[in-house]
C-alpha positions in Angstrom: 133.0 123.0 27.5 133.2 126.2 29.4 135.7 129.0 29.0 138.9 127.9 30.7 139.5 131.4 32.2 136.0 131.2 33.9 136.4 127.7 35.0 139.6 128.4 36.8 137.8 130.7 39.2 135.9 127.8 40.8 137.6 125.5 43.3 136.4 122.2 44.6 134.1 121.2 46.2 132.2 123.9 44.1 131.7 123.3 40.3 131.2 125.6 37.4 127.7 125.5 35.9 125.7 127.7 33.5 122.2 129.0 33.9 119.9 127.5 31.3 116.5 129.0 32.4 114.8 130.6 35.4 111.2 130.4 36.8 111.0 132.8 39.7 113.3 131.5 42.4 114.0 128.2 40.6 116.9 127.8 38.2 117.9 125.2 35.7 121.6 124.8 35.1 124.0 122.5 33.4 127.6 121.4 33.8 129.9 118.9 32.2 131.1 115.7 33.6 134.7 114.6 33.3 133.8 112.5 30.3 132.4 115.6 28.6 128.7 114.6 28.9 126.2 117.3 30.0 124.5 117.1 33.4 121.3 119.1 33.8 120.3 120.1 37.4 117.8 122.1 39.3 119.2 124.8 41.6 118.3 127.6 44.0 120.1 130.6 45.3 122.3 130.5 48.5 120.7 132.8 51.1 123.9 134.8 51.3 123.9 135.5 47.6 120.2 136.6 47.6 120.7 139.0 50.6 123.8 140.5 49.2 122.1 141.4 45.9 121.2 145.1 45.6 119.2 144.7 42.5 117.9 142.0 40.1 120.9 142.3 37.8 123.1 141.1 40.7 121.3 137.7 40.6 122.0 135.0 38.0 120.5 135.6 34.6 120.2 133.1 31.6 123.8 132.6 30.3 125.5 133.3 33.5 128.3 131.1 34.8 127.9 130.3 38.4 129.8 128.5 41.2 127.6 125.5 42.2 127.4 123.3 45.3 126.1 120.0 44.2 123.4 118.5 46.3 123.7 114.9 47.4 121.9 112.6 45.0 121.6 115.5 42.4 118.6 117.0 44.0 118.2 120.8 44.1 121.8 122.2 44.1 122.8 125.7 45.5 124.2 128.6 43.5 126.9 130.1 45.7 128.2 132.9 43.3 127.7 134.5 40.0 131.0 134.5 38.1 132.4 137.6 36.3 130.4 138.5 33.2 131.5 139.4 29.8 128.3 141.4 29.4 124.7 141.6 30.5 121.9 142.6 28.1 119.2 144.4 30.1 116.1 146.4 29.5 114.0 148.8 31.6 110.2 148.4 31.7 108.2 151.0 29.9 108.2 154.3 32.0 111.8 153.8 33.0 111.3 153.8 36.7 111.7 150.2 37.7 114.9 148.4 38.2 116.8 146.9 35.2 115.5 143.6 34.0 118.3 141.2 33.0 117.7 139.4 29.6 120.8 137.3 29.1 124.5 137.3 30.0 127.7 136.5 28.3 126.5 137.0 24.7 128.7 137.0 21.6 125.9 138.3 19.3 122.4 139.7 19.8 120.1 139.1 16.8 117.3 141.6 16.6 114.5 139.8 14.8 112.0 141.9 12.8 109.4 140.6 10.3 108.9 142.1 6.9 105.4 143.1 7.6 103.5 145.5 9.8 105.8 144.4 12.7 108.7 146.2 10.9 109.6 149.3 13.0 112.9 151.2 12.6 112.4 153.1 15.8 112.2 149.8 17.7 115.3 148.5 16.0 117.2 151.8 17.1 116.2 151.1 20.7 117.5 147.6 20.6 120.7 148.7 19.0 121.2 151.3 21.7 120.6 148.8 24.3 123.0 146.4 22.9 125.7 149.2 22.5 125.2 150.1 26.2 125.6 146.6 27.3 128.7 146.0 25.0 127.0 143.4 23.0 127.6 142.9 19.2 124.3 143.1 17.3 122.8 142.2 13.9 119.4 142.7 12.4 117.5 139.7 11.1 114.7 140.3 8.7 112.2 137.3 8.6 109.3 136.3 6.4 110.9 137.7 3.3 108.7 135.3 1.3 105.7 137.4 2.3 107.2 140.8 1.3 106.7 142.4 -2.1 109.8 144.6 -1.8 112.5 142.7 0.2 115.2 145.1 -1.0 113.2 148.0 0.4 113.1 146.4 3.8 116.9 145.6 3.7 117.7 149.2 2.6 115.6 150.6 5.4 117.2 148.4 8.1 120.6 149.1 6.7 120.0 152.9 7.0 119.8 152.6 10.8 122.2 149.7 11.4 125.4 151.9 11.5 127.4 149.2 9.8 126.0 146.2 11.6 125.0 143.2 9.6 121.5 142.9 8.2 120.4 139.3 7.4 117.3 138.6 5.3 115.7 135.1 5.7 112.8 132.9 5.2 113.0 130.4 8.0 110.2 128.1 6.7 112.2 127.5 3.5 115.6 127.7 5.0 116.6 130.7 2.8 119.4 132.7 4.2 120.1 130.5 7.2 123.7 130.0 6.1 124.3 133.6 7.1 124.4 132.5 10.7 127.4 130.1 10.1 130.1 132.7 10.9 128.5 133.4 14.4 128.2 129.7 15.4 130.6 127.4 17.2 131.6 125.9 20.6 131.6 128.5 23.5 129.6 131.0 21.3 126.4 132.3 22.7 123.7 133.9 20.6 120.5 135.6 21.7 117.4 136.4 19.7 115.1 139.3 20.6 112.1 140.8 19.0 108.3 141.1 19.0 105.8 138.3 19.3 105.1 137.0 15.9 108.4 138.1 14.4 109.4 134.5 13.7 112.0 133.8 16.4 110.7 130.4 17.4 110.4 129.3 13.7 114.0 130.4 13.0 115.4 128.7 16.2 113.6 125.4 15.4 115.4 125.5 11.9 118.7 126.2 13.6 118.0 123.4 16.1 117.1 121.0 13.4 113.8 120.0 15.1 110.6 121.5 16.4 111.6 122.2 20.0 109.8 125.5 20.4 106.0 126.1 19.9 105.0 128.3 16.9 101.8 130.2 16.4 100.7 132.2 13.4 100.5 135.9 13.5 97.1 137.4 13.4 95.8 138.4 9.9 94.5 141.8 11.0 97.7 143.3 12.3 100.5 140.8 11.9 100.9 140.7 15.6 101.9 137.3 17.1 101.0 135.4 20.3 103.6 134.7 23.0 104.7 131.2 22.1 107.9 131.7 24.2 107.0 132.4 27.8 110.5 132.4 29.4 114.1 133.1 28.6 115.7 129.8 28.0 119.1 128.6 26.6 119.2 125.9 24.1 122.3 124.1 22.5 122.9 123.4 18.8 124.6 120.2 17.7 127.8 122.2 17.0 128.0 123.4 20.6 126.5 126.9 19.9 124.4 128.1 22.8 121.2 130.1 21.8 119.0 132.1 24.1 115.3 132.5 23.2 113.4 135.3 24.8 109.6 136.1 25.0 108.3 138.6 22.6 109.0 142.2 23.6 106.8 144.8 21.8 108.1 147.6 24.2 111.8 147.9 25.1 112.5 150.4 27.9 115.9 151.9 27.2 118.7 151.8 29.9 121.3 153.2 27.7 123.7 156.1 28.3 124.5 159.0 26.0 127.6 157.3 24.6 125.4 154.3 23.5 122.9 156.5 21.8 125.5 158.5 20.0 127.2 155.2 18.7 123.7 154.1 17.5 123.2 157.4 15.6 126.7 157.9 14.3 125.3 159.5 11.2 124.3 162.5 13.2 127.9 162.9 14.4 129.0 162.8 10.9 126.5 165.4 9.7 127.0 167.6 12.7 130.6 168.4 11.5 128.9 170.4 8.7 126.7 172.5 11.0 127.3 176.2 11.1 127.6 176.4 14.9 129.9 174.1 16.9 127.4 173.8 19.7 124.4 173.2 17.4 121.6 171.3 19.2 120.0 170.3 15.9 116.7 172.0 16.6 116.1 175.1 14.7 119.5 176.8 14.4 120.4 178.3 10.9 122.8 176.2 8.8 122.1 173.0 10.7 123.2 170.1 8.5 121.4 167.5 10.6 118.0 169.0 10.3 118.6 169.7 6.6 119.7 166.2 5.6 118.6 163.7 8.1 115.3 161.9 7.9 112.8 163.6 10.3 111.6 160.4 12.0 115.2 159.3 12.7 116.1 162.7 14.1 113.0 162.6 16.4 114.0 159.1 17.6 117.5 160.4 18.3 116.1 163.2 20.4 113.7 160.9 22.3 116.4 158.3 23.0 118.9 161.1 24.1 116.3 162.4 26.6 115.9 158.9 28.0 119.7 158.5 28.2 119.9 161.8 30.1 117.2 160.6 32.5 119.3 157.3 33.0 122.4 159.3 33.7 120.5 161.7 36.0 119.6 158.8 38.3 123.2 158.0 38.9 124.9 161.4 38.6 124.0 163.9 41.3 125.5 166.7 39.4 123.2 166.2 36.4 120.3 165.9 38.8 121.1 169.2 40.6 121.7 170.9 37.2 118.2 169.7 35.9 116.7 170.8 39.2 118.2 174.3 38.9 117.1 174.5 35.3 113.5 173.7 35.9 113.5 176.0 39.0 114.7 178.9 36.8 112.2 178.1 34.2 109.4 178.1 36.7 110.6 181.4 38.2 110.7 183.0 34.8 107.2 181.7 34.0 105.8 183.1 37.2 107.6 186.6 36.4 106.0 186.5 33.0 102.6 185.9 34.4 102.9 188.9 36.7 104.0 191.2 33.9 101.3 190.0 31.5 98.4 192.4 31.3 95.0 191.0 32.4 92.8 189.7 29.7 
């Protein structure tokens, strides 16, 4: 059943429903009859709801609870309102200039699925973790295909090094190894989402959790371990114990929409090391006595700098003061460059 606190927000003749999947303007939703059985329906948005939306994140996403007006004869029903969300996991397309793309709403745990092969990428994991932090979603890292890895412990240690205390789960979905690690996250009214690259093994894993082959599975290419998109849309599925799970298409690129606080929480080891820096306002670049530069892995430090710049860009789009400060800074730099060119002797 649906959370009581949410269900109380809907008054007859409207009914509470949940978004199961979306195909452009068409939605699949489900609700529960009085006898507890599930009713699946097709739905579309009310015109007023669509016109009031300022961006795509204002519209229903998979996992959203909505107020539904049932159509006579259970034909296409009408979504009248999106009910308050616990959270909304989003991403920005590569380049960071487009609107936020909703992935799933009202999540209890986001599982970042990474295969123990050439798909394994710590920098991509950090992006997902920062995105989850920004959206207030608990996250865990799932390492798949451990049966193919020569050094499973090495993969686990590497993932743990960037997890900032979040769980790291190592599994072989084909053999069912490690699947019991998901038990603490499951249960009625629990919603789990799985994200990762194509070929990471999400569909195989979810089929095992579902107990049947519901999702199509394709083998990764031998040349580069990259997979094909067997999942083409975000959709919610339900386990026998009442757990809702959201499967998503493979995402090799994940445009960050996180703020500075989310990035800082993802790289909390930098904050710890920074306490040892000689200067309180150390930028961790080339300052003498910088403990961060001296002790942190160079790739992780580079990733922190990159994500921090993206976070600043995100903030600049919503904070006029930061935009103005950046504009003044670049204006001053340009002025200094022109002055230097005038002083420079001819070649």
